[in-house]
C-alpha positions as CSV (number, residue, x, y, z in Angstrom):
1,M,12.3,-19.9,-10.9
2,L,13.4,-17.1,-8.3
3,R,10.8,-14.9,-6.9
4,P,11.5,-11.3,-7.7
5,K,13.4,-9.5,-4.8
6,F,12.5,-6.8,-2.7
7,G,14.9,-4.5,-0.4
8,N,16.4,-5.8,2.9
9,L,14.4,-4.7,5.8
10,T,15.6,-4.6,9.3
11,Y,13.1,-5.3,11.9
12,P,13.2,-3.3,15.3
13,H,13.2,-4.8,18.8
14,N,12.9,-3.5,22.3
15,R,9.4,-1.9,21.5
16,G,7.2,-0.7,24.6
17,P,3.5,-2.1,25.6
18,P,0.8,-0.4,23.7
19,P,-1.9,1.7,25.4
20,T,-5.1,0.5,26.5
21,T,-7.1,3.2,25.0
22,Y,-7.1,1.7,21.4
23,H,-8.4,-1.1,19.7
24,Y,-6.0,-3.0,17.8
25,V,-5.0,-5.6,15.3
26,T,-1.8,-7.9,15.4
27,T,0.1,-9.1,12.6
28,M,2.2,-12.2,12.6
29,A,5.8,-12.5,11.7
30,W,7.6,-15.2,9.6
31,P,10.5,-16.1,11.7
32,F,12.6,-17.9,9.6
33,A,12.4,-15.2,6.8
34,P,13.5,-11.8,7.9
35,T,12.9,-10.2,4.5
36,L,11.1,-11.2,1.3
37,A,14.8,-11.0,-0.3
38,T,15.5,-14.2,1.6
39,A,12.1,-15.8,1.0
40,V,12.6,-15.5,-2.9
41,Q,14.6,-18.7,-3.3
42,A,11.5,-20.6,-2.2
43,S,9.6,-22.3,-5.2
44,F,6.4,-21.1,-6.6
45,S,4.7,-24.3,-5.2
46,M,5.9,-24.0,-1.6
47,I,2.4,-23.9,0.1
48,G,1.5,-24.9,3.5
49,S,4.9,-25.2,4.9
50,Y,5.0,-22.6,7.2
51,P,6.2,-22.6,10.9
52,P,3.9,-21.2,13.9
53,S,4.2,-17.3,13.7
54,T,5.1,-15.1,16.5
55,A,3.6,-11.4,17.1
56,A,5.5,-8.6,15.2
57,V,2.7,-5.9,14.6
58,R,-0.2,-4.3,16.3
59,L,-2.6,-2.2,14.6
60,F,-4.9,0.0,16.7
61,S,-8.1,1.4,15.2
62,A,-8.6,5.2,15.7
63,P,-11.9,6.7,16.6
64,N,-14.2,7.3,13.5
65,C,-11.6,6.1,11.2
66,K,-13.7,4.8,8.5
67,D,-15.7,8.1,7.8
68,V,-13.9,10.8,9.7
69,I,-10.2,11.8,8.6
70,R,-9.1,12.8,11.9
71,A,-5.8,11.1,13.5
72,P,-5.5,11.0,17.6
73,S,-3.0,13.4,19.1
74,H,0.3,12.0,19.1
75,H,0.9,11.9,22.9
76,E,-2.1,9.4,23.0
77,I,-0.2,6.8,21.7
78,S,3.0,4.8,22.9
79,Q,6.4,6.0,21.6
80,S,6.9,3.3,19.7
81,S,3.6,3.4,17.7
82,K,2.8,5.0,14.6
83,I,-0.6,6.6,13.1
84,L,-1.2,4.9,9.7
85,H,-3.8,6.3,7.1
86,L,-4.6,3.5,4.6
87,V,-6.1,5.1,1.6
88,R,-7.3,2.9,-1.7
89,H,-6.6,4.5,-5.0
90,A,-9.5,6.6,-6.6
91,E,-11.4,5.0,-9.4
92,G,-9.4,3.9,-12.1
93,T,-10.0,3.2,-15.8
94,H,-10.0,-0.6,-14.9
95,N,-12.7,-0.2,-12.5
96,L,-15.3,0.6,-14.8
97,C,-15.4,-2.9,-16.4
98,E,-13.7,-6.1,-15.6
99,I,-13.7,-7.2,-19.0
100,E,-12.2,-4.0,-20.0
101,S,-9.5,-4.3,-17.3
102,K,-7.7,-7.1,-19.3
103,K,-7.1,-4.6,-22.3
104,P,-3.5,-3.4,-23.2
105,I,-5.1,0.2,-23.0
106,H,-5.4,-0.5,-19.4
107,L,-1.8,-1.1,-18.6
108,D,-0.8,0.4,-15.4
109,A,-4.3,2.0,-15.2
110,R,-4.8,5.6,-14.7
111,L,-7.7,7.4,-12.8
112,T,-10.8,8.5,-14.4
113,Q,-12.2,12.1,-14.2
114,R,-14.6,10.8,-11.4
115,G,-11.3,9.5,-9.9
116,V,-9.6,13.0,-10.2
117,E,-12.7,14.4,-8.4
118,Q,-12.6,11.9,-5.6
119,C,-9.1,12.7,-5.0
120,L,-10.0,16.4,-4.8
121,K,-12.7,15.6,-2.4
122,L,-10.5,13.6,-0.2
123,S,-7.9,16.4,-0.2
124,S,-10.1,18.8,1.6
125,H,-9.8,16.4,4.5
126,T,-6.3,15.2,4.4
127,K,-5.3,18.8,5.0
128,N,-6.3,18.4,8.6
129,L,-3.7,15.4,8.8
130,R,-0.4,16.0,10.2
131,V,1.4,13.6,7.9
132,E,4.9,13.2,7.8
133,A,5.4,10.8,4.8
134,V,3.3,9.4,2.1
135,L,4.3,6.0,1.1
136,V,2.6,4.8,-2.0
137,S,2.4,1.9,-4.6
138,P,4.5,2.5,-7.8
139,M,1.3,1.9,-9.7
140,T,0.2,5.2,-11.7
141,R,-3.3,5.3,-10.3
142,C,-2.0,5.3,-6.8
143,L,0.8,7.9,-7.8
144,Q,-1.9,10.0,-9.1
145,T,-4.0,9.6,-6.0
146,A,-1.1,10.4,-3.6
147,T,-0.4,13.5,-5.5
148,L,-4.1,14.6,-5.8
149,A,-5.2,13.9,-2.2
150,F,-2.2,15.4,-0.3
151,P,-1.7,18.6,-2.5
152,H,-1.3,20.7,0.6
153,I,2.1,18.7,1.3
154,Y,4.2,20.2,-1.6
155,G,1.7,22.5,-3.5
156,P,-1.1,22.8,-6.0
157,V,-1.1,20.6,-9.4
158,N,-2.6,21.2,-12.7
159,T,-5.5,18.4,-13.1
160,S,-6.3,19.3,-16.6
161,S,-3.0,17.8,-18.0
162,K,-3.0,14.1,-19.5
163,N,-0.2,13.7,-16.6
164,I,0.0,15.3,-13.2
165,V,2.0,18.4,-13.7
166,Y,3.1,21.0,-11.0
167,D,1.8,24.7,-11.4
168,S,4.2,27.7,-11.0
169,E,6.8,28.0,-8.8
170,E,5.3,30.7,-7.1
171,E,2.3,29.0,-6.0
172,L,4.5,26.1,-4.3
173,D,5.7,28.9,-1.7
174,G,4.2,27.9,1.6
175,F,3.8,24.2,1.3
176,D,5.7,21.7,3.0
177,A,8.2,20.3,0.5
178,S,10.2,18.3,3.3
179,V,7.4,15.8,3.6
180,P,8.7,12.8,1.6
181,F,6.7,10.9,-0.9
182,I,8.3,7.1,-1.2
183,A,7.1,4.5,-3.5
184,Y,7.4,0.8,-2.1
185,E,7.0,-2.2,-4.4
186,E,5.8,-4.1,-1.6
187,W,2.7,-2.1,-1.3
188,R,1.6,-2.5,-5.0
189,E,-1.6,-4.4,-6.1
190,T,-1.7,-8.1,-6.6
191,V,-0.4,-9.0,-10.2
192,N,-3.4,-10.4,-12.2
193,L,-4.4,-8.6,-15.2
194,L,-2.4,-6.1,-17.4
195,C,-3.6,-3.2,-15.3
196,D,-1.7,-4.6,-12.6
197,S,1.5,-4.3,-14.5
198,R,3.5,-1.2,-13.7
199,R,5.4,1.1,-16.2
200,P,9.3,1.2,-16.0
201,I,10.7,3.4,-12.9
202,H,12.2,5.9,-14.9
203,I,9.2,6.8,-16.7
204,L,7.4,7.0,-13.5
205,Q,10.1,9.2,-12.0
206,S,10.1,11.8,-14.7
207,E,6.3,11.9,-14.4
208,Y,6.2,12.3,-10.6
209,P,9.6,14.0,-9.8
210,H,8.6,14.6,-6.1
211,V,8.3,10.6,-5.3
212,N,11.3,8.9,-4.0
213,F,12.0,5.6,-6.1
214,Q,15.0,4.5,-4.4
215,F,13.6,1.6,-2.7
216,I,12.5,-0.3,-5.9
217,S,15.6,-1.9,-7.4
218,D,14.0,-3.0,-10.8
219,D,13.5,-0.6,-13.4
220,H,10.9,-2.9,-15.3
221,D,8.2,-4.8,-13.7
222,P,9.7,-7.9,-11.8
223,L,6.5,-9.2,-10.5
224,W,4.8,-9.3,-13.9
225,S,7.7,-10.9,-15.5
226,Y,7.5,-13.6,-12.9
227,Y,4.1,-14.4,-13.2
228,E,4.2,-13.9,-17.0
229,K,6.9,-16.8,-17.1
230,I,4.3,-19.0,-15.3
231,F,1.0,-18.2,-16.8
232,G,1.8,-16.7,-20.2
233,S,1.2,-13.3,-21.7
234,H,-1.8,-11.0,-20.9
235,D,-3.5,-12.5,-24.3
236,S,-3.3,-15.9,-23.3
237,H,-4.1,-16.1,-19.6
238,F,-7.0,-13.7,-18.3
239,S,-7.5,-15.0,-14.9
240,R,-5.4,-15.0,-11.6
241,R,-1.7,-14.9,-11.2
242,E,-0.5,-13.7,-7.9
243,S,-3.9,-13.9,-6.3
244,G,-3.6,-18.0,-7.1
245,D,-0.2,-17.9,-5.1
246,P,-0.8,-17.8,-1.4
247,S,2.8,-18.4,-0.6
248,G,3.9,-15.5,-2.7
249,L,1.3,-13.4,-1.1
250,Y,2.5,-14.6,2.4
251,N,5.8,-13.4,1.7
252,R,4.8,-9.9,0.3
253,V,2.3,-9.4,2.8
254,H,4.9,-9.6,5.6
255,S,7.6,-7.8,3.6
256,A,4.9,-4.9,3.0
257,W,4.4,-4.8,6.8
258,R,8.0,-4.7,7.5
259,V,8.4,-1.6,5.7
260,L,6.9,0.6,8.4
261,P,9.0,0.2,11.5
262,N,12.1,1.3,9.3
263,R,10.3,4.7,8.6
264,P,11.3,7.1,11.2
265,E,8.1,9.3,10.7
266,K,5.2,8.9,13.3
267,E,2.1,9.8,11.1
268,I,2.1,8.2,7.7
269,A,-0.3,8.1,4.9
270,L,-0.3,4.7,2.8
271,V,-1.8,4.8,-0.6
272,G,-2.5,1.4,-2.0
273,H,-4.9,-1.2,-3.7
274,S,-8.1,-3.1,-2.6
275,A,-7.1,-6.7,-3.5
276,F,-4.0,-6.5,-1.4
277,F,-5.8,-5.1,1.7
278,M,-8.1,-7.8,1.3
279,H,-5.3,-10.5,1.3
280,M,-4.1,-9.0,4.4
281,F,-7.4,-8.1,6.2
282,T,-9.8,-10.8,5.0
283,P,-7.7,-13.5,3.5
284,L,-8.7,-16.1,1.4
285,F,-6.0,-18.6,1.7
286,D,-5.5,-20.4,5.0
287,E,-1.5,-19.7,4.7
288,L,-2.7,-16.0,5.5
289,H,-5.0,-16.4,8.2
290,G,-3.3,-15.5,11.3
291,V,-1.1,-12.6,9.5
292,V,-3.7,-10.3,11.0
293,R,-5.5,-11.0,14.4
294,Y,-8.1,-9.1,15.4
295,E,-8.5,-8.5,19.4
296,D,-11.9,-7.0,19.5
297,K,-15.3,-6.8,17.4
298,Q,-14.9,-3.0,16.6
299,V,-11.6,-3.1,15.0
300,K,-12.5,-6.4,13.1
301,D,-15.8,-4.9,11.6
302,L,-13.9,-1.7,10.6
303,M,-11.3,-3.7,8.4
304,T,-13.4,-6.7,7.5
305,A,-17.1,-5.7,7.0
306,A,-16.4,-4.4,3.5
307,K,-13.9,-3.9,1.0
308,F,-12.2,-0.5,0.6
309,D,-14.2,1.9,-1.7
310,N,-12.1,3.8,-4.4
311,C,-10.4,6.7,-2.4
312,E,-11.7,5.5,1.1
313,L,-9.4,6.1,4.1
314,R,-9.2,4.4,7.2
315,T,-6.7,5.5,10.0
316,V,-5.3,2.9,12.4
317,V,-2.3,3.2,15.0
318,V,0.8,0.3,14.4
319,D,2.7,-0.9,17.0
320,Y,5.2,-3.3,17.6
321,P,6.0,-5.5,20.4
């Protein structure tokens, strides 16, 4: 059985050395699989067959990055590096009760009213960022979070509607519509419960016209379909799916990190998910150890001391050797 494919990604070369004023994390590349598209030929059971990895990406922690939403000046980092603001989505309906999260009503879970309020609170801080692009998981809770937490980029939205909608055209004047919002399948949540199954892209595109979905090739959810064929439907399997597949996670984690060097922007916000972040920064499987290497205690504490809270933002600086 073939794994679902992601877009072709090209890794940059000739990166300069990082500055010495930041603490950093190093992520490791998979030398024989430059893209996940080539790795999908691997079988579901391919575990423990990885060769030694070589350094590919460095993550530097910015000052006060857990609680203070403040990025360093661009001139303080190397020419090859990027400022990355990692945001976990706000509270979703599936976060209220684990048992409830397995019910069909929570398919592609939406934000709660408390989640909406969390986004509005975060937006009072994100307006101080110089974000040039917002990368977002195509799950609805992340699309909602990105829309509500960065309203200054494209204009105000009507939060009283069932779906996020824009206010009048006049109110959009003065907002920076040039900042792109781009959805990437690579950064979506690990596929386990029905709340992790996304809706078709053509529906999401109609609800979020400001988001660019061009890098997602499948209208319907290929990851959910892949694991459903292995484990069964949502009403017959209530436990882990992708989170029990370390080889699949290994592939996707690497594919996710390779999105960033292809972006031309210097400062990027990325709205994602707690479990996928966990598999990156505090991996449960041996296969994922070494994907992120911590160079000092400060950055290790930042990324591993606790899971991301709903609507929490942590800022790092990304560099590539």
